[in-house]
C-alpha positions, -999 to +999 in steps of 0.1 A: +677-458+263+700-432+278+705-394+273+730-369+284+723-335+299+750-308+301+745-280+326+768-250+332+781-246+368+783-210+379+809-202+406+824-236+406+858-221+415+844-209+448+829-243+456+862-261+448+882-236+469+858-243+499+864-280+494+902-275+496+899-254+528+875-280+543+902-307+536+928-287+554+904-283+584+897-320+583+934-328+585+935-308+617+904-324+631+883-292+627+860-301+597+829-296+619+840-261+627+844-253+590+810-268+581+793-248+609+809-215+601+815-216+563+805-249+547+808-259+510+781-243+488+759-266+467+764-268+430+746-241+411+731-267+387+722-303+395+702-334+384+684-357+409+666-389+403+632-387+420+627-419+441+593-412+457+575-389+481+593-376+513+576-363+544+605-340+552+616-328+517+584-335+497+604-356+473+630-384+480+659-377+456+692-392+447+715-364+434+735-377+405+773-373+404+783-354+373+813-357+350+829-323+350+841-306+318+866-277+322+874-274+285+854-241+280+861-227+315+873-191+319+906-184+336+894-187+371+867-213+366+837-191+376+820-197+342+822-223+314+825-253+337+799-279+325+785-309+344+774-339+323+747-362+336+736-395+321+699-401+324+680-434+318+646-440+304+620-453+329+631-429+356+619-395+368+644-366+372+643-331+387+667-306+372+680-273+384+698-254+356+715-221+363+709-201+332+727-169+343+740-155+376+705-144+385+682-168+367+675-205+371+653-231+354+639-259+375+619-287+359+610-324+359+619-346+330+620-382+317+639-399+289+617-415+262+626-447+242+643-426+215+667-411+240+651-376+240+647-357+272+611-347+277+601-320+302+569-328+322+548-306+345+554-307+382+518-319+387+523-349+364+557-357+379+546-356+415+513-374+410+530-402+391+549-411+423+522-403+448+537-370+460+522-336+464+532-306+443+549-277+460+516-257+459+495-285+473+519-290+501+520-253+509+482-252+511+481-283+533+507-268+557+489-234+558+456-252+566+474-271+593+489-240+609+455-221+608+438-250+626+462-247+655+448-213+664 
């Protein structure tokens, strides 16, 4: 079964403008300079399929490409742009949803056999794939750093 999640993208106009400028720099062979000095900011909201544990990032993820909907965007595109993601049952997802300019919601979810998106705890999500939670990893790294002294 599949489900669709719609997340609002905040400041997408700035992100798109940076992509335009990066293209101009790339045409002149200077894309590396642009990436070093300015860069393209990440999307304010995203969905990633969790593939397994990662030594470097804690979780190995595949960020899904959204279908963008500008039908409710304001005049400059800073609000009202929505990203639509198709989720499948049998997979684990991590979601970062920008709720306002200053508040985000980050959670793990699965899709059940009826096509409903079910939020699950970080502990259940991480342990189901053999990864550590953020807190468990923090404690482990702290203990490792203390043992150095």
